[in-house]
Structures are given as C-alpha cells and as structure tokens.
Residue, then its C-alpha position, 0 to 999 in steps of 0.5 A: m500499499q502506498q503512502s497516503v495522499t490528500i484530495r485537493a480538488a474534484k471535478y464531476q463528470d456524467c458517471g464519475k468524478t476525477f480527483r486531483l491529489s497532493d502528489a500531482s496525480t489523479l484518481c477517478t471514481h464512480r459518480y457518488g464515490c464517498l470522497g471529498e476535498g481534504d480526505e486522506i487516501k491510500r491506493r494499491g492498484k484498483r483498491v482505494v481506501t480513505v484513512c480515518r481516525n478509527g480505521d480505513a473506509r473503502v472507496l474502490p472497488a464500489y459496493l456491490a452485493k447479490d440478494a433476492i426477493e421472495f414473494g409467493r412461489y417467486i424468487l427475484p434475484v437482485t443486486v444492491k450497488e452504488p450506481t456506476t453507469s449512465d443507465e443506473i444513474a438515470g434510473y436512480h434520478k427517475l425514482e427521485d421524483y417519487h420521493y415526497r420531499g423532492k428537496a436537494l440534500h446537502g453535504r456528502r451523500v451516496p445512493l445505493i440502488v437495487q436492480s434486477s436483470d429480469p427483462l420484464v422488471p424495471g432496471v432500478l426497483g428502488y434506492i436508499e440514500l445515505s447522507t451526513s447527519f444533522m448536529m442537532n437531534r434531541p433523541r440522539a443527544e439523550l441516547f448518547n449522553a452517557p460514557f462511550s468508548f470504542d476504537n479511539i472514539r470516547w466521551k463521558t457526556w454528549n456535550k458541545w465538545a462531543v457534538r462538534r468532534y464526533t457527530n460524523i460517527v452517525v450516518r443518516i438515511a436521508r431517503c428510501v424510495v421503492s418503485p410504486e408497483f413493487r412496494g410491499l415486497s420488503l425492499a425497503q428493509l433489504l435496502v436498510r440492511h445493505a445501507a448498514k453494511f455499506a456504512r461499515l465498509h465504505w462511508s466516512v466523513g471528516g476522517l471518521k467512519p460511522l459507528f451508528l446508522e440513524i433515520t428520522a422521518d414522518m413516514l415511520r409513524y405509520v410504517p416503521f419498516v426499519e425495525h425489521a431491519g434491526m433499527h431501534y426507536i429512540g424518541d421523537t424530535e422536538g419539532n417547533l409547533g409549540r414555539v413557532r408563534k413566539d420564534m417567528g414573531y420575535i424574528l419578524t419584529n427584529l428582522a433587520r437586527v437578526k440579519k445583521r447578526e446583532i442578535l441570534k448569532e449562529e450557534s446551531a448548525g444553520i438553524v438560525d439561518l433557516q429560521v431567518y429565511y422562513a421569517t423573510q418569506l413570511a414578511k414578503i407574503a404578508a406585505e404582498r397580501k397587505i396583512s399583519h405578521t400575526k395574521i400570516i402566522d395565523l393562516l399558516v398555523q390555523s388555516p393553511e388551506k386558505l393559503s395559495d399553493a405558491d404561498w403554502d409551498s414557500l411556507h409549510r416548512v416553517l412548521r416542523q412536526p415531531k418525527p420519530t428517530f431510529v438508530m442502530g449500532l453498526y458494530p457489536q460494541s455500538e449496538t450494545f451501547v444503544r440497547k443498554r441506553i434504551k433500557e436505561l431511558g425506559i424507551p419502548i422496545k417496539y415503536p408505538a406505531r399509529t395503527p387502528a385499534a383491534l376490531k371487536q371480535p364476533d361472538g361466534p363463527i359463521c355456520v353453513r349447514d347443508c346449504t343448497a342454492s339455486f337460481s331461477s330464470s324467468l322464461i321470456r316468450t318470443r317466437s324464437t324461444r317457442r321454437i327452441q322449446e318445441s324443438f328441444g323440449v325446454s321447460k320452465d323447470m329447466l331454467t332453475t340452476t343449482l349453484f351449489s349443494d349440500l355445502s357445510f363449513e364454518i368461518n371463525p372470527g379472524d379467519i381469512v377464507l378463500l372461495c375458489g373454483p372454476s368459473g360458474a361454480g357459484k363463488t360469487t353467489l356464495l360470497r354475496l349470500l354471506f355478505s348479505i347475511v352478515g350485513q343483514r341485507i338479504s335480497g334477490k332471487v336466489q333460493i336457499a335450502g339449509e341453514i346459514h347462521a351469522p354471529s349475533g350482535d352488530h357487526s358490519a360488513a364491507m365489500l371491495q369496490p371502486l372509490g366513487d368520488q373525486r376527492p383526494l384519496v386521503n379524504s375518500l376512505g370513509t374515515r374521519s381519522l387522518d392517522d387511520a387513513l394514512f395507515a390504510l393507504n400505507v399498508s396497502g402499498l400507497a406509501e408515497p404522500h403525493l398519492y395521498v392527494k391524488r384522486f382515484s381516477d388519477l391512479s394506475n390500475g394496480q394503484r386503484y386496486r390498492a386504494m380499494v383495499a385501503k378503503l376496505i381496511a379503513s372501513k372498520a368493518s368486522f367482515w371484509f368481502a372481495d369478489e374476483f380478488c386480484a383478478t385484474l392484477d399481474p402476479v407481482t402486484s397480486n402477491i403484494v396485495s395478498r400479503n398486505l391484506r393478510r398482514c393487516a387483517k390479522r393485525i386488527g382482527a378482521t374476518a376476510v372472505l375472498a372469492a377468486a378463480n385465478w388464485s394460484c399466483f397469490i395463494d402462497e402469500l394469502r395463506p388462507d385459514r380455510v379454503i372452500h373449493l367449489r369444484s362443481p355445483w354438486d361437489a364442494k369441499a372445505f380445506s384447512w390451509p395445511e390440507f389445501k397445500q397438500a392437495i396442491r402438491g398432489s394436483q397435476t393441474f396445479s403443477a401444470m399452472k406453475 
C-alpha cells in the first residue's frame, strides 16, 4: 500500500469524478464515490481506501452485493450497488421524482440502488440514500449522553465538545424510495440492511467512519419498516409547533437586527439561518397580501388551506412536526451501547406505531349447514324461444340452476377464507349470500335450502369496490381519522404522500386496486368481502396485495372472505385459514390451509399452472 495522499480538488463528470491529489496525480471514481476535498487516501492498484481516525473506509471497488426477493412461489434475484453507469444513474434520478420531499440534500451523500436483470422488471427497483447527519437531534443527544468508548472514539457526556468532534460517527438515511408497483415486498428493509453494511465498509466523513446508522422521518409513524432491519426507536424530535408563534414573531419584529447578526448569532448548525429565511418569506407574503405578521402566522398555523399553493409551498416548512428517530449500532460494541441506553431511558422496545385499534371480535363463527342454492330464470316468450322449446323440449323447470348443494363449513372470527373453483361454480353467489346475511341485507332471487347462521350482535360488513368520488384519496376512505387513513393507504402499498392527494381516477390500475383495499381496511368493518380478488392484477402486484391484506387483517382482527378463480399466483402469500373449493355445483369441499397445500402438491393441474 502506498503512502497516503490528500484530495485537493474534484471534478464531476456524467458517471464519475476525477480527483486531483497532493502528489500531482489523479484518481477516477464512480459518480457518488464517498470522497471529498481534504480526505486522506491510500491506493494499491484498483483498491482505494480513505484513512480515518478509527480505521480505513473503502472507496474502490464500489459496493456491490447479491440478494433476492421472495414473494409467493417467486424468487427475484437482485443486486444492491452504488450506481456506476449512465443507465443506473438515470434510473436512480427517475425514482427521485417519487420521493415526497423532492428537496436537494446537502453535504456528502451516496445512493445505493437495488436492480434486477429480469427483462420484464424495471432496471432500478428502488434506492436508499445515505447522507451526513444533522448536528442537532434531541433523541440522539439523550441516547448518547452517557460514557462511551470504542476504537479511539470516547466521550463521558454528549456535550458541545462531543457534538462538534463526533457527530460524523453517525450516518443518516436521508431517503428510501421503492418503485410504486413493487412496494410491499420488503425492498425497503433489504435496502436498510445493505445501507448498514455499506456504512461499515465504505462511508466516512471528516476522517471518521460511522459507528451508528440513524433515520428520522414522518413516514415511520405509520410504517416503522426499519425495525425489521434491526433499527431501534429512540424518541421523537422536538419539532417547533409549541414555539413557532413566539420564534417567528420575535424574528419578524427584529428582522433587520437578526440579519445583521446583532442578535441570534449562529450557534446551531444553520438553524438560525433557516429560521431567518422562513421569517423573510413570511414578511414578503404578508406585505404582498397587505396583512399583518400576526395574521400570516395565523393562516399558516390555523388555516393553511386558505393559503395559495405558491404561498403554502414557500411556507409549510416553517412548521416542523415531531418525527420518530431510529438508530442502530453498526458494530457489536455500538449496538450494545444503544440497547443498554434504551433500557436505561425506559424507551419502548417496539415503536408505538399509529395503527387502528383491534376490531371487536364476533361472538361466534359463521355456520353454513347443508346449504343448497339455486337460481331461477324467468322464461321470456318470443317466437324464437317457442321454437326452441318445441324443438328441444325446454321447460320452465329447466331454467332453475343449482349453484351449489349440500355445502357445510364454518368461518371462525379472524379467519381469512378463500372461495375458489372454476368459473360458474357459484363463488360469487356464495360470497354475496354471506355478505348479505352478515350485513343483514338479504335480497334477490336466490333460493336457499339449509341453514346459514351469522354471529349475533352488530357487526358491519364491507365489500371491495371502486372509490366513487373525486376527492383526494386521503379524504375518500370513509374515515374521519387522518392517522387511520394514512395507515390504511400505507399498508396497502400506497406509501408515497403525493399519492395521498391524488384522486382515484388519477391512479394506475394496480394503484386503484390498492386504494380499494385501503378503503376496505379503513372501513372498520368486522367482515371484509372481495369478489374476483386480484383478478385484474399481474402476479407481482397480486402477491403484494395478498400479503398486505393478510398482514393487516390479522393485525386488527378482521374476518376476510375472498372469491377468486385465478388464485394460484397469490395463494402462497394469502395463506388462507380456510379454503372452500367449489369444484362443481354438486361437489364442494372445505380445506384447512395445511390440507389445501397438500392437495396442491398432489394436483397435476396445479403443477401444470406453475
């Protein structure tokens, strides 16, 4: 290994960077290579490392790791890597458009992309972006405020000296974005795991390798996916809702003096500069509208919908909601420190996510006993139908069709039930019959023999169906709670906030189906019903929808009854508790999930469908 040299300057190119070094040589890396001016490096052939106070961080070769996504019976091989080609960088930039902040990051940043070589799958399925951490984070400050020592890094308390010296031992997940049609396959968790591995091996800032990985985000209130990748909740950031009036009012009153740095001198990593910028925008809009500073703050805090889109876009960042923060140690010693401090501070082991309360369970099962259903069509008299009757002996009695016969089964509270079988076997009739009985809406011409008993009490039922209005999705799920609406949208795979404000008609077919599932989840009904479940979806999306519906139904205790003819592509993700297989009008059988799996393995027809 050569002696170390220092980065003097960097020149950016389309897919890479060229660095001028202190020994007058140059170094070429990929576009987001974790290097910057002032960094000290060593190189031997194609291998390059950054020299840090607590070890060496790799720069070249770039990070690349193989992995796989499993859903149902499918396995999709993927590669997680730093983007190095023009196509990879272009795919990464396209996905940036889906990020709800859409704001440029400052400081050092490195994206990792997850890509597939499958020709029928997008080249870049998602990315995670690491960035330098903020100096100020209240939950982190409380967590770190205890003696720590590892690998030349040590402090007794997390005071100003420690903050200035050691903030760079924390690397921040700034963004995690997954292609909209592939949300729900645990890609975000996969990316977090690789981000931790990349950080241990490749990340460095200011001559320090990171010991901790951190993320702070609004979305984690509703979908704390990082927990499944090993990160720990450590508390909520402070936000400024309680003091925004006081802060903005003071700065607006003394704006000229603040700008001259006569008061509020900068001591907190850009916070004052940011506050002055916001106050300047408030003053400008107040002047344009010819209203007082107090009034413009009132509009912002109490009636933001009364602001124009342009004004709201300029001002909404003045308000900072408290956000959950999660941390993990990148090494056994730092991870042990995190776990110990969480216990000492009495922080909940599992994040108290804002999920709906569990549904009230029915007091018993739905019981179907020796049930036979038939449907009678009326005979329309025409010259042609009379000739048919005369020629073929068709009588009125022949227009009565048996849909199913001698059917018996039970649906226990919280079960997921699949009604399956060929087209015309009576799945839709049975589904709607159960829906009518549970929802006490019996009607129609179907004639029933046998017994169907629903649990007593007031238990509502909801049917999967299109959203019929033109309001934003977040207002069209039939729930008054914003938290419940966001939870339903997120767990259904509509986890990008720009989708929350779109109308149902603005969505793709797959997104519309997820919105329908979201409305089912948000209905707070004890029983969910869906006909032709996933019939219009591709195999990937049908697996995602099935996984999400099962996960949510089990979490809140809903009973789901789903009818489907083309069930083979999603059955392994749905994993129904009970399967009612209507093989013909006179032949039906009820299976448990283990029994149905065994039947699938012994079925030549199903084997041919794989």
